[in-house]
Every structure is written in structure tokens, then in C-alpha cells.
C-alpha positions as CSV (number, residue, x, y, z in Angstrom):
1,M,5.7,-0.4,16.0
2,Q,9.0,0.5,14.2
3,I,9.1,2.5,11.3
4,D,11.3,2.0,9.0
5,I,12.6,3.7,5.1
6,H,14.5,0.8,2.9
7,P,14.6,2.8,-1.0
8,G,14.5,0.2,-3.9
9,D,12.1,-2.2,-5.5
10,I,9.7,-3.2,-3.1
11,T,9.4,-6.7,-5.5
12,Q,12.5,-7.2,-4.1
13,F,11.8,-6.5,-0.5
14,T,11.8,-9.0,2.2
15,A,8.3,-9.0,4.7
16,E,5.6,-11.0,5.4
17,A,3.0,-8.5,3.6
18,I,3.5,-6.1,0.9
19,V,1.5,-3.4,-0.1
20,N,0.5,-3.5,-3.8
21,A,-0.8,0.0,-4.7
22,A,-3.3,-1.9,-7.1
23,N,-6.0,-0.6,-9.4
24,S,-10.0,-1.2,-8.7
25,S,-10.0,-4.1,-11.4
26,L,-7.1,-6.0,-9.1
27,L,-6.2,-7.7,-12.3
28,G,-3.0,-5.7,-12.9
29,G,-1.7,-2.8,-14.4
30,G,1.7,-0.2,-14.7
31,G,4.1,0.7,-12.1
32,V,3.9,-1.1,-8.8
33,D,0.9,-3.1,-9.2
34,G,2.5,-4.3,-12.8
35,A,5.2,-4.7,-10.8
36,I,4.3,-6.8,-8.5
37,H,1.8,-8.8,-10.8
38,R,4.8,-9.9,-13.4
39,A,7.5,-10.6,-10.2
40,G,5.1,-12.3,-8.0
41,G,3.7,-14.4,-11.1
42,S,0.2,-16.2,-11.7
43,R,-1.2,-17.3,-8.5
44,I,-1.3,-13.8,-7.3
45,L,-3.3,-13.1,-10.6
46,E,-5.7,-16.2,-10.2
47,E,-6.1,-15.3,-5.9
48,C,-7.4,-11.7,-7.4
49,R,-9.6,-12.9,-10.5
50,H,-11.5,-15.3,-7.2
51,L,-11.9,-12.5,-5.1
52,R,-13.9,-10.3,-8.4
53,K,-15.5,-13.0,-8.7
54,T,-16.5,-13.5,-5.0
55,R,-16.3,-10.3,-2.9
56,F,-15.6,-7.4,-5.1
57,P,-17.8,-8.2,-8.4
58,D,-17.3,-4.3,-8.9
59,G,-13.8,-3.7,-7.8
60,L,-12.3,-3.0,-5.0
61,E,-13.4,0.5,-4.0
62,A,-10.3,3.0,-3.2
63,G,-9.4,3.2,0.4
64,Q,-9.9,-0.7,1.0
65,A,-7.9,-3.7,1.1
66,A,-7.8,-7.1,0.4
67,A,-5.1,-10.0,0.5
68,T,-3.7,-12.4,-1.7
69,T,-0.8,-15.1,-1.9
70,A,2.6,-12.8,-2.6
71,G,3.3,-16.2,-5.2
72,N,6.5,-15.9,-6.3
73,L,7.5,-12.5,-4.1
74,P,9.9,-12.7,-1.0
75,A,6.6,-12.5,1.3
76,R,3.6,-14.5,2.5
77,W,1.1,-12.0,1.2
78,V,0.3,-9.0,-1.3
79,I,-2.5,-6.0,0.4
80,H,-3.8,-4.8,-2.6
81,T,-5.2,-1.0,-2.0
82,V,-6.8,1.1,-4.0
83,G,-5.8,4.5,-3.7
84,P,-7.6,8.0,-5.1
85,T,-6.7,9.8,-7.4
86,Y,-4.9,13.5,-6.5
87,A,-7.7,16.3,-7.0
88,S,-5.9,20.0,-6.3
89,S,-9.4,22.0,-5.4
90,P,-10.0,22.0,-1.3
91,E,-12.9,20.5,-1.4
92,K,-11.9,17.4,-3.6
93,Y,-9.0,17.1,-1.6
94,A,-11.1,17.2,1.5
95,Q,-13.0,14.0,0.2
96,K,-9.8,12.4,-1.1
97,A,-6.8,13.1,1.6
98,P,-9.6,10.4,4.1
99,I,-9.1,8.3,1.2
100,L,-5.4,7.7,0.9
101,A,-5.1,7.7,4.9
102,S,-7.8,4.8,4.4
103,C,-5.4,2.6,2.8
104,Y,-2.9,2.4,5.1
105,R,-5.4,2.2,7.9
106,T,-7.2,-0.7,6.1
107,C,-3.7,-2.4,5.2
108,L,-2.5,-2.6,8.5
109,L,-5.5,-4.0,9.9
110,T,-5.4,-6.5,6.9
111,A,-1.9,-7.6,7.9
112,A,-2.9,-7.6,12.1
113,E,-5.8,-10.1,11.1
114,L,-3.5,-12.3,9.0
115,G,-1.1,-12.6,11.2
116,A,1.9,-10.2,9.5
117,K,4.5,-8.8,11.7
118,T,5.9,-7.2,9.0
119,I,4.9,-5.0,6.3
120,A,6.3,-2.9,3.4
121,F,4.6,-0.1,1.8
122,P,5.1,1.7,-1.4
123,A,3.9,5.2,-2.0
124,I,0.3,5.0,-2.8
125,S,-1.2,7.3,-5.0
126,A,1.6,9.2,-6.1
127,G,2.5,7.7,-8.9
128,V,-0.2,7.8,-12.4
129,Y,-2.4,9.0,-9.8
130,G,-0.6,12.2,-9.4
131,W,-0.2,12.6,-5.7
132,P,2.1,15.1,-5.1
133,M,5.1,13.0,-3.4
134,K,5.7,15.5,-0.2
135,D,2.1,14.8,1.0
136,A,1.7,11.6,-0.2
137,T,4.1,10.4,2.3
138,R,3.4,12.4,4.8
139,I,-0.1,11.1,4.8
140,A,1.5,7.9,5.2
141,V,3.6,8.8,7.8
142,D,1.1,10.2,9.9
143,T,-1.6,7.6,9.5
144,V,1.1,4.5,10.4
145,R,1.7,6.7,13.3
146,D,-2.1,7.3,14.2
147,M,-2.4,3.4,13.3
148,S,0.3,2.2,16.1
149,A,-1.7,2.2,19.0
150,Q,-4.4,0.0,17.3
151,V,-1.8,-2.5,15.6
152,G,1.5,-1.7,17.0
153,E,1.2,-5.3,19.2
154,A,0.6,-7.1,15.9
155,I,2.4,-5.6,13.9
156,D,6.7,-4.9,14.6
157,T,7.9,-3.0,11.7
158,V,6.5,-1.2,8.9
159,T,8.7,0.4,6.1
160,F,8.2,2.3,3.3
161,V,9.7,1.2,0.2
162,P,10.4,4.1,-2.0
163,F,11.0,4.3,-5.6
164,G,13.7,7.0,-6.2
165,R,14.8,10.1,-4.2
166,E,12.1,12.2,-4.5
167,A,9.7,9.6,-2.5
168,E,12.0,8.5,0.1
169,D,13.1,12.2,0.8
170,G,9.7,12.7,1.5
171,Y,9.4,9.9,4.1
172,R,12.7,11.0,5.2
173,A,10.9,14.6,5.8
174,A,7.8,12.9,7.3
175,L,9.4,10.8,9.4
176,T,11.4,13.9,11.4
177,G,8.4,16.2,10.9
């Protein structure tokens, strides 16, 4: 499995699956979530509403993933995942860091189940959820590398699509470290 970095706007990136750093409602929001819903159009929201009525009446739990169409995006699917909010106390961090890693694991497993050979990730939890970028990107890269044995034959390429220099630097440091 190849791991790449392609800085820019994930809504413009071509991959079979792109990941949405969603909120638990699945109904859109700010940041990446809002951008994906706006660029993807109403079909994504329609499918998210259906998921809420059927599989996730209480919302999507942090660390889990669910797929919908990509609507007008240059992808086939959007895989929605809810990252945890950052907590700096050691005991809370120890509880939440595995949830952040689970976001990447469940998205990769969902992509493999869908048959997506390429998947693109934003920096999950590193925006309004407050996760420090350096740590968020390290967890992302470490988790994807750990999953390569499990999904490496199903997924050809994982691309991190950082929005901004801090995120790009974080991914580059994590990949070379």
C-alpha cells in the first residue's frame, strides 16, 4: 500500500473514497464536514439522513465509520467518521487517542469492504476538535501503516490531503520519522 501526501482541498481530490471528518449527527457542519456537504450536494445529505433513520438513530459514534455516495465530488464514496475531541490530561488522552486511531482503522476497513482502491484522508480531529496537529498526523500515519498488512491488498493508495502548512509539515514529519 502506497502512502502519499497531496496538500489542498479534499473536495477537489480524486479518489474512489474520501473521508469526511464528520460530526455525530451526520448532517453537515463546519470545516471539512461542511465543505464536503456543500461540494457534494444534496445526495450526501439524503443518504446521511437515511443512515440516521436506519443504522444510527442516536448518531455515529466517535471512532466509527459509515459510507454514502460522494454526490458531486470527484469520488465514488464519502466515508464519514467522527473524531474525538482533544483532552490534554493524561488519563483522558489515554482514552481518546485510541478513538482517533479507530477513525482511520474503520475508514480503511470500510473502504476495503466497498472495493475502493484509493482513499483520501483529511486531518481528523485537528480542527475544531482541538487535537494538536503534530500528534493527530502521527496517529494517522502510524495507524495507516499498522493497517497495511490487513488492507494492503485491498487498498492501493492512501493519500493524506492536508489543508495548510502545519498539517502538511505534520504528515511529512510523521512519514519520515
